[in-house]
A tleap script that builds the chain and sets N, CA, C and O, in Angstrom:
source leaprc.protein.ff14SB
mol = sequence {
  NMET PRO ASP VAL LYS THR ALA GLN SER ILE
  ALA GLU SER GLN TYR VAL PHE ALA ILE LEU
  PHE ILE LEU LEU LEU PHE VAL VAL PHE ALA
  VAL THR LYS LYS LEU LEU THR SER LEU GLN
  GLU GLU ASN LYS GLU ARG GLU LYS GLN LEU
  GLN ALA ILE TYR ALA GLU GLN LYS LEU GLU
  SER LYS GLU ARG GLU GLN LYS LEU MET ASP
  HIE LEU ASP ARG THR GLY GLU THR LEU GLU
  LYS ILE GLN GLN GLY MET VAL ALA LEU GLU
  HIE ASN MET GLN GLN ASN PHE LYS GLU VAL
  TRP SER GLU LEU ASN ARG ARG CASN
}
set mol.1.N position { 21.381 59.257 -3.584 }
set mol.1.CA position { 21.809 58.047 -2.961 }
set mol.1.C position { 20.751 57.384 -2.073 }
set mol.1.O position { 20.982 56.300 -1.537 }
set mol.2.N position { 19.644 58.003 -1.925 }
set mol.2.CA position { 18.658 57.374 -1.066 }
set mol.2.C position { 18.153 56.058 -1.649 }
set mol.2.O position { 17.725 55.169 -0.914 }
set mol.3.N position { 18.207 55.941 -2.976 }
set mol.3.CA position { 17.745 54.696 -3.575 }
set mol.3.C position { 18.657 53.526 -3.202 }
set mol.3.O position { 18.180 52.411 -2.993 }
set mol.4.N position { 19.956 53.773 -3.119 }
set mol.4.CA position { 20.914 52.728 -2.775 }
set mol.4.C position { 20.733 52.335 -1.318 }
set mol.4.O position { 20.775 51.150 -0.987 }
set mol.5.N position { 20.534 53.303 -0.454 }
set mol.5.CA position { 20.353 53.013 0.962 }
set mol.5.C position { 19.036 52.266 1.180 }
set mol.5.O position { 18.952 51.365 2.015 }
set mol.6.N position { 18.026 52.649 0.429 }
set mol.6.CA position { 16.743 51.965 0.549 }
set mol.6.C position { 16.881 50.526 0.070 }
set mol.6.O position { 16.383 49.605 0.718 }
set mol.7.N position { 17.544 50.330 -1.047 }
set mol.7.CA position { 17.751 48.981 -1.588 }
set mol.7.C position { 18.588 48.155 -0.632 }
set mol.7.O position { 18.348 46.962 -0.444 }
set mol.8.N position { 19.608 48.827 -0.010 }
set mol.8.CA position { 20.473 48.119 0.922 }
set mol.8.C position { 19.697 47.722 2.171 }
set mol.8.O position { 19.901 46.627 2.694 }
set mol.9.N position { 18.847 48.555 2.641 }
set mol.9.CA position { 18.071 48.229 3.842 }
set mol.9.C position { 17.049 47.121 3.552 }
set mol.9.O position { 16.762 46.273 4.397 }
set mol.10.N position { 16.514 47.159 2.333 }
set mol.10.CA position { 15.579 46.108 1.956 }
set mol.10.C position { 16.317 44.774 1.852 }
set mol.10.O position { 15.817 43.747 2.309 }
set mol.11.N position { 17.508 44.792 1.249 }
set mol.11.CA position { 18.292 43.569 1.074 }
set mol.11.C position { 18.725 43.011 2.417 }
set mol.11.O position { 18.834 41.793 2.564 }
set mol.12.N position { 18.974 43.861 3.397 }
set mol.12.CA position { 19.397 43.408 4.717 }
set mol.12.C position { 18.214 42.983 5.583 }
set mol.12.O position { 18.407 42.427 6.664 }
set mol.13.N position { 17.042 43.229 5.135 }
set mol.13.CA position { 15.845 42.925 5.913 }
set mol.13.C position { 15.607 41.416 5.982 }
set mol.13.O position { 15.834 40.700 5.006 }
set mol.14.N position { 15.147 40.939 7.143 }
set mol.14.CA position { 14.843 39.528 7.330 }
set mol.14.C position { 13.587 39.133 6.560 }
set mol.14.O position { 13.423 37.968 6.197 }
set mol.15.N position { 12.720 40.074 6.313 }
set mol.15.CA position { 11.477 39.787 5.603 }
set mol.15.C position { 11.742 39.352 4.159 }
set mol.15.O position { 11.068 38.467 3.631 }
set mol.16.N position { 12.723 39.984 3.538 }
set mol.16.CA position { 13.061 39.625 2.164 }
set mol.16.C position { 13.570 38.196 2.119 }
set mol.16.O position { 13.165 37.410 1.263 }
set mol.17.N position { 14.457 37.864 3.042 }
set mol.17.CA position { 14.977 36.500 3.065 }
set mol.17.C position { 13.892 35.481 3.410 }
set mol.17.O position { 13.896 34.366 2.888 }
set mol.18.N position { 12.975 35.860 4.277 }
set mol.18.CA position { 11.872 34.964 4.607 }
set mol.18.C position { 10.998 34.719 3.378 }
set mol.18.O position { 10.598 33.584 3.117 }
set mol.19.N position { 10.703 35.774 2.626 }
set mol.19.CA position { 9.892 35.638 1.403 }
set mol.19.C position { 10.641 34.795 0.368 }
set mol.19.O position { 10.050 33.919 -0.264 }
set mol.20.N position { 11.939 35.058 0.194 }
set mol.20.CA position { 12.735 34.273 -0.754 }
set mol.20.C position { 12.808 32.803 -0.323 }
set mol.20.O position { 12.731 31.906 -1.163 }
set mol.21.N position { 12.954 32.559 0.972 }
set mol.21.CA position { 12.987 31.186 1.476 }
set mol.21.C position { 11.662 30.476 1.216 }
set mol.21.O position { 11.654 29.317 0.802 }
set mol.22.N position { 10.547 31.157 1.453 }
set mol.22.CA position { 9.230 30.564 1.206 }
set mol.22.C position { 9.054 30.265 -0.280 }
set mol.22.O position { 8.531 29.211 -0.644 }
set mol.23.N position { 9.490 31.190 -1.143 }
set mol.23.CA position { 9.403 30.940 -2.594 }
set mol.23.C position { 10.259 29.730 -2.986 }
set mol.23.O position { 9.830 28.883 -3.769 }
set mol.24.N position { 11.450 29.664 -2.442 }
set mol.24.CA position { 12.329 28.536 -2.731 }
set mol.24.C position { 11.702 27.226 -2.239 }
set mol.24.O position { 11.795 26.196 -2.907 }
set mol.25.N position { 11.075 27.275 -1.084 }
set mol.25.CA position { 10.412 26.105 -0.545 }
set mol.25.C position { 9.290 25.633 -1.468 }
set mol.25.O position { 9.152 24.435 -1.715 }
set mol.26.N position { 8.492 26.565 -1.975 }
set mol.26.CA position { 7.430 26.202 -2.920 }
set mol.26.C position { 7.996 25.583 -4.197 }
set mol.26.O position { 7.448 24.614 -4.723 }
set mol.27.N position { 9.095 26.148 -4.688 }
set mol.27.CA position { 9.726 25.611 -5.902 }
set mol.27.C position { 10.223 24.187 -5.644 }
set mol.27.O position { 10.035 23.308 -6.484 }
set mol.28.N position { 10.847 23.955 -4.504 }
set mol.28.CA position { 11.347 22.616 -4.167 }
set mol.28.C position { 10.182 21.633 -4.069 }
set mol.28.O position { 10.267 20.512 -4.569 }
set mol.29.N position { 9.089 22.059 -3.420 }
set mol.29.CA position { 7.920 21.184 -3.330 }
set mol.29.C position { 7.348 20.867 -4.703 }
set mol.29.O position { 6.971 19.724 -4.964 }
set mol.30.N position { 7.279 21.847 -5.573 }
set mol.30.CA position { 6.724 21.634 -6.914 }
set mol.30.C position { 7.598 20.668 -7.706 }
set mol.30.O position { 7.087 19.761 -8.362 }
set mol.31.N position { 8.910 20.862 -7.646 }
set mol.31.CA position { 9.826 19.980 -8.372 }
set mol.31.C position { 9.755 18.563 -7.809 }
set mol.31.O position { 9.751 17.595 -8.568 }
set mol.32.N position { 9.698 18.439 -6.503 }
set mol.32.CA position { 9.601 17.121 -5.867 }
set mol.32.C position { 8.312 16.418 -6.269 }
set mol.32.O position { 8.311 15.225 -6.574 }
set mol.33.N position { 7.211 17.175 -6.265 }
set mol.33.CA position { 5.928 16.584 -6.651 }
set mol.33.C position { 5.961 16.115 -8.104 }
set mol.33.O position { 5.467 15.035 -8.425 }
set mol.34.N position { 6.545 16.933 -8.977 }
set mol.34.CA position { 6.644 16.563 -10.389 }
set mol.34.C position { 7.511 15.311 -10.551 }
set mol.34.O position { 7.178 14.423 -11.337 }
set mol.35.N position { 8.607 15.239 -9.820 }
set mol.35.CA position { 9.501 14.084 -9.885 }
set mol.35.C position { 8.796 12.821 -9.387 }
set mol.35.O position { 8.904 11.760 -10.002 }
set mol.36.N position { 8.077 12.941 -8.277 }
set mol.36.CA position { 7.369 11.781 -7.745 }
set mol.36.C position { 6.275 11.312 -8.695 }
set mol.36.O position { 6.079 10.109 -8.867 }
set mol.37.N position { 5.563 12.243 -9.311 }
set mol.37.CA position { 4.529 11.885 -10.279 }
set mol.37.C position { 5.146 11.162 -11.463 }
set mol.37.O position { 4.596 10.171 -11.943 }
set mol.38.N position { 6.267 11.646 -11.931 }
set mol.38.CA position { 6.968 11.003 -13.042 }
set mol.38.C position { 7.405 9.588 -12.666 }
set mol.38.O position { 7.268 8.664 -13.467 }
set mol.39.N position { 7.924 9.417 -11.462 }
set mol.39.CA position { 8.349 8.090 -11.014 }
set mol.39.C position { 7.165 7.140 -10.866 }
set mol.39.O position { 7.277 5.954 -11.176 }
set mol.40.N position { 6.035 7.655 -10.395 }
set mol.40.CA position { 4.845 6.818 -10.277 }
set mol.40.C position { 4.372 6.341 -11.646 }
set mol.40.O position { 4.014 5.175 -11.813 }
set mol.41.N position { 4.371 7.239 -12.618 }
set mol.41.CA position { 3.963 6.848 -13.977 }
set mol.41.C position { 4.919 5.809 -14.542 }
set mol.41.O position { 4.490 4.836 -15.162 }
set mol.42.N position { 6.204 6.012 -14.330 }
set mol.42.CA position { 7.203 5.054 -14.810 }
set mol.42.C position { 7.011 3.699 -14.135 }
set mol.42.O position { 7.116 2.659 -14.784 }
set mol.43.N position { 6.734 3.710 -12.847 }
set mol.43.CA position { 6.499 2.461 -12.129 }
set mol.43.C position { 5.260 1.746 -12.641 }
set mol.43.O position { 5.265 0.522 -12.775 }
set mol.44.N position { 4.206 2.485 -12.929 }
set mol.44.CA position { 2.991 1.872 -13.475 }
set mol.44.C position { 3.271 1.239 -14.830 }
set mol.44.O position { 2.792 0.143 -15.118 }
set mol.45.N position { 4.044 1.927 -15.659 }
set mol.45.CA position { 4.389 1.393 -16.978 }
set mol.45.C position { 5.220 0.119 -16.841 }
set mol.45.O position { 4.976 -0.859 -17.548 }
set mol.46.N position { 6.184 0.126 -15.954 }
set mol.46.CA position { 7.014 -1.066 -15.745 }
set mol.46.C position { 6.189 -2.215 -15.179 }
set mol.46.O position { 6.400 -3.376 -15.532 }
set mol.47.N position { 5.252 -1.884 -14.301 }
set mol.47.CA position { 4.396 -2.926 -13.741 }
set mol.47.C position { 3.544 -3.571 -14.830 }
set mol.47.O position { 3.355 -4.787 -14.835 }
set mol.48.N position { 3.035 -2.764 -15.746 }
set mol.48.CA position { 2.261 -3.305 -16.870 }
set mol.48.C position { 3.138 -4.204 -17.734 }
set mol.48.O position { 2.695 -5.265 -18.174 }
set mol.49.N position { 4.375 -3.789 -17.979 }
set mol.49.CA position { 5.294 -4.609 -18.763 }
set mol.49.C position { 5.573 -5.928 -18.056 }
set mol.49.O position { 5.599 -6.982 -18.691 }
set mol.50.N position { 5.781 -5.873 -16.747 }
set mol.50.CA position { 6.036 -7.100 -15.994 }
set mol.50.C position { 4.823 -8.021 -16.008 }
set mol.50.O position { 4.970 -9.239 -16.100 }
set mol.51.N position { 3.638 -7.451 -15.918 }
set mol.51.CA position { 2.432 -8.267 -15.961 }
set mol.51.C position { 2.288 -8.925 -17.331 }
set mol.51.O position { 1.879 -10.083 -17.422 }
set mol.52.N position { 2.620 -8.198 -18.394 }
set mol.52.CA position { 2.550 -8.773 -19.738 }
set mol.52.C position { 3.568 -9.907 -19.882 }
set mol.52.O position { 3.258 -10.957 -20.444 }
set mol.53.N position { 4.772 -9.693 -19.376 }
set mol.53.CA position { 5.798 -10.733 -19.439 }
set mol.53.C position { 5.356 -11.951 -18.628 }
set mol.53.O position { 5.534 -13.089 -19.063 }
set mol.54.N position { 4.782 -11.713 -17.455 }
set mol.54.CA position { 4.306 -12.817 -16.614 }
set mol.54.C position { 3.213 -13.607 -17.324 }
set mol.54.O position { 3.228 -14.838 -17.314 }
set mol.55.N position { 2.270 -12.905 -17.938 }
set mol.55.CA position { 1.185 -13.592 -18.650 }
set mol.55.C position { 1.742 -14.418 -19.811 }
set mol.55.O position { 1.297 -15.540 -20.054 }
set mol.56.N position { 2.712 -13.856 -20.519 }
set mol.56.CA position { 3.328 -14.568 -21.641 }
set mol.56.C position { 4.064 -15.821 -21.143 }
set mol.56.O position { 3.956 -16.892 -21.740 }
set mol.57.N position { 4.799 -15.672 -20.061 }
set mol.57.CA position { 5.536 -16.814 -19.513 }
set mol.57.C position { 4.571 -17.887 -18.996 }
set mol.57.O position { 4.836 -19.083 -19.115 }
set mol.58.N position { 3.470 -17.447 -18.431 }
set mol.58.CA position { 2.479 -18.397 -17.932 }
set mol.58.C position { 1.878 -19.191 -19.085 }
set mol.58.O position { 1.677 -20.401 -18.974 }
set mol.59.N position { 1.591 -18.510 -20.192 }
set mol.59.CA position { 1.052 -19.183 -21.369 }
set mol.59.C position { 2.067 -20.172 -21.936 }
set mol.59.O position { 1.725 -21.311 -22.253 }
set mol.60.N position { 3.313 -19.731 -22.059 }
set mol.60.CA position { 4.363 -20.612 -22.564 }
set mol.60.C position { 4.549 -21.819 -21.628 }
set mol.60.O position { 4.790 -22.936 -22.085 }
set mol.61.N position { 4.436 -21.581 -20.341 }
set mol.61.CA position { 4.574 -22.669 -19.368 }
set mol.61.C position { 3.456 -23.689 -19.537 }
set mol.61.O position { 3.702 -24.893 -19.462 }
set mol.62.N position { 2.243 -23.225 -19.763 }
set mol.62.CA position { 1.122 -24.151 -19.974 }
set mol.62.C position { 1.331 -24.961 -21.250 }
set mol.62.O position { 1.064 -26.162 -21.279 }
set mol.63.N position { 1.809 -24.302 -22.305 }
set mol.63.CA position { 2.075 -25.022 -23.556 }
set mol.63.C position { 3.166 -26.073 -23.344 }
set mol.63.O position { 3.059 -27.202 -23.825 }
set mol.64.N position { 4.203 -25.690 -22.627 }
set mol.64.CA position { 5.306 -26.615 -22.356 }
set mol.64.C position { 4.809 -27.790 -21.507 }
set mol.64.O position { 5.182 -28.939 -21.745 }
set mol.65.N position { 3.970 -27.491 -20.524 }
set mol.65.CA position { 3.419 -28.557 -19.683 }
set mol.65.C position { 2.555 -29.511 -20.507 }
set mol.65.O position { 2.600 -30.725 -20.307 }
set mol.66.N position { 1.767 -28.956 -21.437 }
set mol.66.CA position { 0.921 -29.809 -22.279 }
set mol.66.C position { 1.771 -30.699 -23.168 }
set mol.66.O position { 1.455 -31.875 -23.351 }
set mol.67.N position { 2.854 -30.148 -23.727 }
set mol.67.CA position { 3.751 -30.953 -24.557 }
set mol.67.C position { 4.380 -32.076 -23.737 }
set mol.67.O position { 4.501 -33.208 -24.205 }
set mol.68.N position { 4.779 -31.749 -22.507 }
set mol.68.CA position { 5.370 -32.776 -21.649 }
set mol.68.C position { 4.358 -33.869 -21.303 }
set mol.68.O position { 4.696 -35.053 -21.279 }
set mol.69.N position { 3.128 -33.468 -21.038 }
set mol.69.CA position { 2.093 -34.458 -20.729 }
set mol.69.C position { 1.809 -35.344 -21.942 }
set mol.69.O position { 1.631 -36.553 -21.794 }
set mol.70.N position { 1.766 -34.755 -23.137 }
set mol.70.CA position { 1.578 -35.549 -24.356 }
set mol.70.C position { 2.716 -36.544 -24.530 }
set mol.70.O position { 2.495 -37.709 -24.860 }
set mol.71.N position { 3.937 -36.067 -24.304 }
set mol.71.CA position { 5.103 -36.938 -24.423 }
set mol.71.C position { 5.037 -38.066 -23.382 }
set mol.71.O position { 5.359 -39.216 -23.680 }
set mol.72.N position { 4.621 -37.724 -22.178 }
set mol.72.CA position { 4.502 -38.728 -21.126 }
set mol.72.C position { 3.447 -39.768 -21.495 }
set mol.72.O position { 3.647 -40.960 -21.264 }
set mol.73.N position { 2.333 -39.329 -22.062 }
set mol.73.CA position { 1.298 -40.278 -22.507 }
set mol.73.C position { 1.828 -41.210 -23.586 }
set mol.73.O position { 1.598 -42.419 -23.539 }
set mol.74.N position { 2.548 -40.640 -24.569 }
set mol.74.CA position { 3.112 -41.469 -25.642 }
set mol.74.C position { 4.135 -42.453 -25.074 }
set mol.74.O position { 4.197 -43.606 -25.500 }
set mol.75.N position { 4.928 -41.996 -24.118 }
set mol.75.CA position { 5.916 -42.871 -23.498 }
set mol.75.C position { 5.219 -44.015 -22.761 }
set mol.75.O position { 5.655 -45.164 -22.831 }
set mol.76.N position { 4.134 -43.691 -22.054 }
set mol.76.CA position { 3.372 -44.734 -21.357 }
set mol.76.C position { 2.798 -45.750 -22.330 }
set mol.76.O position { 2.840 -46.953 -22.072 }
set mol.77.N position { 2.265 -45.274 -23.440 }
set mol.77.CA position { 1.729 -46.191 -24.452 }
set mol.77.C position { 2.826 -47.079 -25.020 }
set mol.77.O position { 2.619 -48.275 -25.222 }
set mol.78.N position { 3.986 -46.497 -25.278 }
set mol.78.CA position { 5.111 -47.265 -25.808 }
set mol.78.C position { 5.548 -48.334 -24.804 }
set mol.78.O position { 5.831 -49.472 -25.179 }
set mol.79.N position { 5.597 -47.957 -23.534 }
set mol.79.CA position { 5.980 -48.937 -22.514 }
set mol.79.C position { 4.962 -50.061 -22.410 }
set mol.79.O position { 5.330 -51.214 -22.185 }
set mol.80.N position { 3.688 -49.737 -22.571 }
set mol.80.CA position { 2.666 -50.791 -22.565 }
set mol.80.C position { 2.874 -51.759 -23.731 }
set mol.80.O position { 2.767 -52.973 -23.558 }
set mol.81.N position { 3.171 -51.222 -24.916 }
set mol.81.CA position { 3.426 -52.075 -26.077 }
set mol.81.C position { 4.654 -52.949 -25.837 }
set mol.81.O position { 4.660 -54.131 -26.184 }
set mol.82.N position { 5.693 -52.364 -25.244 }
set mol.82.CA position { 6.899 -53.139 -24.952 }
set mol.82.C position { 6.571 -54.246 -23.956 }
set mol.82.O position { 7.030 -55.378 -24.104 }
set mol.83.N position { 5.774 -53.915 -22.942 }
set mol.83.CA position { 5.395 -54.920 -21.955 }
set mol.83.C position { 4.606 -56.053 -22.607 }
set mol.83.O position { 4.843 -57.226 -22.318 }
set mol.84.N position { 3.666 -55.701 -23.490 }
set mol.84.CA position { 2.884 -56.725 -24.181 }
set mol.84.C position { 3.792 -57.595 -25.045 }
set mol.84.O position { 3.626 -58.813 -25.106 }
set mol.85.N position { 4.758 -56.953 -25.714 }
set mol.85.CA position { 5.712 -57.703 -26.525 }
set mol.85.C position { 6.558 -58.633 -25.681 }
set mol.85.O position { 6.835 -59.760 -26.091 }
set mol.86.N position { 6.975 -58.180 -24.502 }
set mol.86.CA position { 7.776 -59.012 -23.609 }
set mol.86.C position { 6.957 -60.196 -23.091 }
set mol.86.O position { 7.464 -61.312 -22.983 }
set mol.87.N position { 5.687 -59.938 -22.773 }
set mol.87.CA position { 4.823 -61.041 -22.314 }
set mol.87.C position { 4.652 -62.070 -23.424 }
set mol.87.O position { 4.728 -63.274 -23.178 }
set mol.88.N position { 4.420 -61.596 -24.644 }
set mol.88.CA position { 4.271 -62.519 -25.773 }
set mol.88.C position { 5.573 -63.278 -26.012 }
set mol.88.O position { 5.544 -64.480 -26.276 }
set mol.89.N position { 6.700 -62.603 -25.924 }
set mol.89.CA position { 7.996 -63.253 -26.098 }
set mol.89.C position { 8.229 -64.306 -25.014 }
set mol.89.O position { 8.709 -65.403 -25.300 }
set mol.90.N position { 7.889 -63.969 -23.780 }
set mol.90.CA position { 8.038 -64.929 -22.690 }
set mol.90.C position { 7.148 -66.150 -22.924 }
set mol.90.O position { 7.567 -67.288 -22.710 }
set mol.91.N position { 5.927 -65.898 -23.361 }
set mol.91.CA position { 5.012 -67.007 -23.635 }
set mol.91.C position { 5.566 -67.886 -24.762 }
set mol.91.O position { 5.540 -69.113 -24.662 }
set mol.92.N position { 6.065 -67.260 -25.829 }
set mol.92.CA position { 6.646 -68.022 -26.946 }
set mol.92.C position { 7.864 -68.819 -26.494 }
set mol.92.O position { 8.040 -69.966 -26.905 }
set mol.93.N position { 8.707 -68.223 -25.651 }
set mol.93.CA position { 9.903 -68.929 -25.185 }
set mol.93.C position { 9.512 -70.114 -24.313 }
set mol.93.O position { 10.115 -71.182 -24.416 }
set mol.94.N position { 8.513 -69.939 -23.457 }
set mol.94.CA position { 8.073 -71.069 -22.635 }
set mol.94.C position { 7.503 -72.182 -23.510 }
set mol.94.O position { 7.760 -73.364 -23.283 }
set mol.95.N position { 6.727 -71.781 -24.509 }
set mol.95.CA position { 6.148 -72.782 -25.425 }
set mol.95.C position { 7.261 -73.515 -26.159 }
set mol.95.O position { 7.236 -74.742 -26.259 }
set mol.96.N position { 8.237 -72.771 -26.673 }
set mol.96.CA position { 9.359 -73.398 -27.388 }
set mol.96.C position { 10.188 -74.274 -26.450 }
set mol.96.O position { 10.643 -75.347 -26.847 }
set mol.97.N position { 10.386 -73.833 -25.224 }
set mol.97.CA position { 11.134 -74.634 -24.254 }
set mol.97.C position { 10.409 -75.952 -23.981 }
set mol.97.O position { 11.031 -77.012 -23.907 }
set mol.98.N position { 9.083 -75.870 -23.832 }
set mol.98.CA position { 8.305 -77.103 -23.610 }
set mol.98.C position { 8.414 -78.043 -24.800 }
set mol.98.O position { 8.531 -79.257 -24.630 }
set mol.99.N position { 8.375 -77.489 -25.991 }
set mol.99.CA position { 8.489 -78.315 -27.199 }
set mol.99.C position { 9.856 -78.971 -27.280 }
set mol.99.O position { 9.963 -80.154 -27.602 }
set mol.100.N position { 10.909 -78.201 -26.988 }
set mol.100.CA position { 12.263 -78.756 -27.021 }
set mol.100.C position { 12.400 -79.829 -25.934 }
set mol.100.O position { 12.986 -80.884 -26.177 }
set mol.101.N position { 11.880 -79.572 -24.779 }
set mol.101.CA position { 11.972 -80.519 -23.677 }
set mol.101.C position { 11.214 -81.809 -23.987 }
set mol.101.O position { 11.692 -82.912 -23.726 }
set mol.102.N position { 10.040 -81.638 -24.541 }
set mol.102.CA position { 9.251 -82.852 -24.895 }
set mol.102.C position { 9.956 -83.636 -26.004 }
set mol.102.O position { 9.912 -84.866 -26.015 }
set mol.103.N position { 10.598 -82.939 -26.929 }
set mol.103.CA position { 11.337 -83.606 -27.997 }
set mol.103.C position { 12.540 -84.353 -27.430 }
set mol.103.O position { 12.836 -85.469 -27.856 }
set mol.104.N position { 13.222 -83.753 -26.489 }
set mol.104.CA position { 14.361 -84.398 -25.858 }
set mol.104.C position { 13.889 -85.620 -25.038 }
set mol.104.O position { 14.566 -86.648 -25.025 }
set mol.105.N position { 12.780 -85.517 -24.383 }
set mol.105.CA position { 12.252 -86.650 -23.594 }
set mol.105.C position { 11.819 -87.787 -24.526 }
set mol.105.O position { 11.988 -88.955 -24.175 }
set mol.106.N position { 11.274 -87.481 -25.685 }
set mol.106.CA position { 10.883 -88.525 -26.635 }
set mol.106.C position { 12.098 -89.260 -27.171 }
set mol.106.O position { 12.016 -90.470 -27.385 }
set mol.107.N position { 13.192 -88.610 -27.391 }
set mol.107.CA position { 14.399 -89.227 -27.941 }
set mol.107.C position { 15.094 -90.074 -26.892 }
set mol.107.O position { 15.826 -90.997 -27.246 }
set mol.108.N position { 14.901 -89.807 -25.683 }
set mol.108.CA position { 15.570 -90.594 -24.633 }
set mol.108.C position { 14.729 -91.733 -24.258 }
set mol.108.O position { 15.107 -92.521 -23.391 }
savepdb mol mol.pdb
quit
């Protein structure tokens, strides 16, 4: 029975629990470090994905802006043509009004 008493005294010893606690502490630190490393890698991957999405959106935004500017230029050109047409129409109407007025004055 001395083996049981020896095992019992060892199990009741504070040194055994201190050693087990230190081992458990090392295991917790190792697992925590592994978890943090994994999270850092995941964050780096997500950051790269976000940067790619941002670059893509920036490119699409520039294309959209260029299309809008082209449309604005075409609209400006169209408005200039309309303005020129209105000026010509106004000139023609004034000319026709003068002709009608002069014709009416000749008849009277």
